[in-house]
C-alpha positions as CSV (number, residue, x, y, z in Angstrom):
1,M,-2.0,-13.3,-18.3
2,T,-4.8,-15.8,-18.1
3,M,-8.4,-14.8,-17.5
4,R,-8.3,-16.5,-14.1
5,K,-5.4,-14.3,-13.0
6,V,-7.1,-11.2,-14.2
7,A,-10.3,-12.1,-12.4
8,T,-8.4,-12.9,-9.2
9,S,-6.5,-9.6,-9.4
10,L,-9.8,-7.7,-10.0
11,V,-11.4,-9.4,-7.0
12,A,-8.4,-8.9,-4.8
13,G,-8.0,-5.2,-5.8
14,T,-11.7,-4.5,-5.3
15,L,-11.7,-6.2,-1.9
16,F,-8.6,-4.2,-0.9
17,G,-10.0,-0.9,-2.1
18,S,-13.3,-1.6,-0.5
19,G,-11.6,-2.3,2.8
20,L,-9.6,0.9,2.6
21,A,-12.7,2.9,1.9
22,L,-14.8,1.1,4.6
23,G,-12.0,1.7,7.1
24,G,-11.8,5.3,6.3
25,M,-8.2,5.1,5.0
26,T,-9.0,7.1,1.8
27,N,-9.7,10.1,4.1
28,P,-6.3,12.0,4.5
29,A,-7.6,13.6,7.7
30,R,-7.9,10.1,9.3
31,V,-4.3,9.3,8.4
32,R,-3.0,12.6,9.6
33,G,-5.0,12.1,12.8
34,F,-3.2,8.8,13.4
35,L,0.1,10.5,12.9
36,D,-0.9,13.3,15.3
37,L,0.3,11.6,18.5
38,F,0.2,14.7,20.7
39,G,-3.0,16.2,19.4
40,D,-6.3,14.7,18.5
41,W,-5.0,11.2,17.9
42,D,-7.2,8.9,15.8
43,P,-6.4,5.1,16.3
44,T,-8.4,3.9,13.3
45,L,-5.4,3.3,11.2
46,A,-3.9,1.1,13.9
47,F,-7.0,-1.1,13.8
48,V,-6.9,-1.4,10.0
49,M,-3.1,-2.3,10.1
50,G,-3.7,-4.7,13.0
51,G,-6.4,-6.5,11.0
52,A,-4.1,-6.8,8.0
53,V,-1.3,-8.1,10.2
54,L,-3.6,-10.7,11.8
55,V,-4.8,-11.9,8.3
56,M,-1.2,-12.2,7.1
57,A,0.0,-13.9,10.3
58,I,-2.6,-16.6,9.6
59,A,-1.7,-16.8,5.9
60,W,2.0,-17.2,6.7
61,R,1.1,-20.2,8.9
62,F,-0.6,-21.9,6.0
63,Q,1.9,-21.0,3.2
64,P,4.7,-23.5,4.1
65,R,2.2,-26.3,3.8
66,M,1.2,-25.3,0.3
67,I,3.0,-26.7,-2.7
68,A,2.4,-23.6,-4.9
69,P,0.1,-20.6,-5.1
70,L,-3.2,-21.1,-7.0
71,F,-2.2,-19.2,-10.1
72,E,1.6,-19.4,-10.2
73,D,4.2,-22.1,-10.4
74,K,6.0,-21.0,-7.2
75,F,5.9,-18.5,-4.3
76,Y,8.0,-15.4,-4.8
77,I,9.2,-14.7,-1.3
78,P,11.8,-12.0,-0.7
79,T,15.2,-13.4,0.4
80,R,17.1,-10.2,1.1
81,K,17.4,-9.1,4.7
82,D,19.9,-6.3,4.4
83,L,19.2,-2.6,4.8
84,T,20.5,-0.4,2.0
85,T,20.8,3.3,1.9
86,P,18.2,3.7,-0.9
87,L,15.8,1.6,1.2
88,V,16.3,3.7,4.3
89,F,16.0,7.0,2.4
90,G,13.1,5.8,0.3
91,S,11.2,4.7,3.5
92,A,11.8,8.1,5.0
93,L,10.6,9.9,1.9
94,F,7.5,7.6,1.8
95,G,6.7,8.4,5.5
96,I,7.2,12.1,5.0
97,G,4.9,12.1,1.9
98,W,2.4,10.0,3.7
99,G,2.3,12.4,6.7
100,V,2.0,15.5,4.4
101,A,-0.6,14.1,2.0
102,G,-2.3,11.7,4.3
103,L,-2.3,9.2,1.6
104,C,-0.1,6.3,0.4
105,P,-0.3,4.5,-3.0
106,G,-3.2,2.1,-2.2
107,P,-5.5,4.6,-0.6
108,G,-4.5,7.3,-3.1
109,I,-5.7,5.1,-6.0
110,A,-8.8,4.1,-4.1
111,A,-9.5,7.8,-3.4
112,L,-9.7,8.5,-7.1
113,V,-13.3,7.2,-6.9
114,I,-14.2,9.2,-3.8
115,E,-12.3,12.5,-4.2
116,P,-11.0,12.5,-7.8
117,V,-9.5,15.9,-8.0
118,S,-7.3,15.9,-4.9
119,A,-6.5,12.2,-5.3
120,L,-5.5,12.8,-8.9
121,I,-3.0,15.4,-7.9
122,F,-1.5,12.9,-5.4
123,V,-1.4,10.0,-7.8
124,A,0.1,12.1,-10.6
125,S,2.8,13.4,-8.2
126,M,3.5,9.8,-7.0
127,I,3.9,8.6,-10.6
128,A,6.1,11.6,-11.4
129,G,8.3,10.8,-8.4
130,M,8.6,7.1,-9.4
131,G,9.5,8.2,-12.9
132,L,12.1,10.6,-11.6
133,V,13.8,7.9,-9.5
134,H,14.0,5.6,-12.6
135,L,15.5,8.4,-14.6
136,L,18.1,9.2,-11.9
137,K,19.0,5.6,-11.6
138,G,19.3,5.2,-15.3
139,E,16.5,2.7,-15.6
140,G,14.2,4.7,-17.9
């Protein structure tokens, strides 16, 4: 990996993590508040997701006009459109875990700086779950 790719990844990751922290998405109570539709609902996550959707909608309008990304030879755009059983069950497990923990991978890793002990338990469990899936699928 070239130094330019490393620097770009570092800047993008720092920007993403800072946005999560600034938006309060590293706080599991905020996320659980968003999922509590019939209680004390917190719409913060909807605004953070809406901001991300808006930025990506603009980016997708520019992408077809670009010959290639800045640091790759071509764009790697998913072509599959089918729904598979592993995708459906994996999505359900992700949602359940998100609701229980109040964290998903990005905010979980960003929370390592803010709440290292509880975030470490989440991140270690997430990595263990990913490893278990690879073992069960015979990939590891």
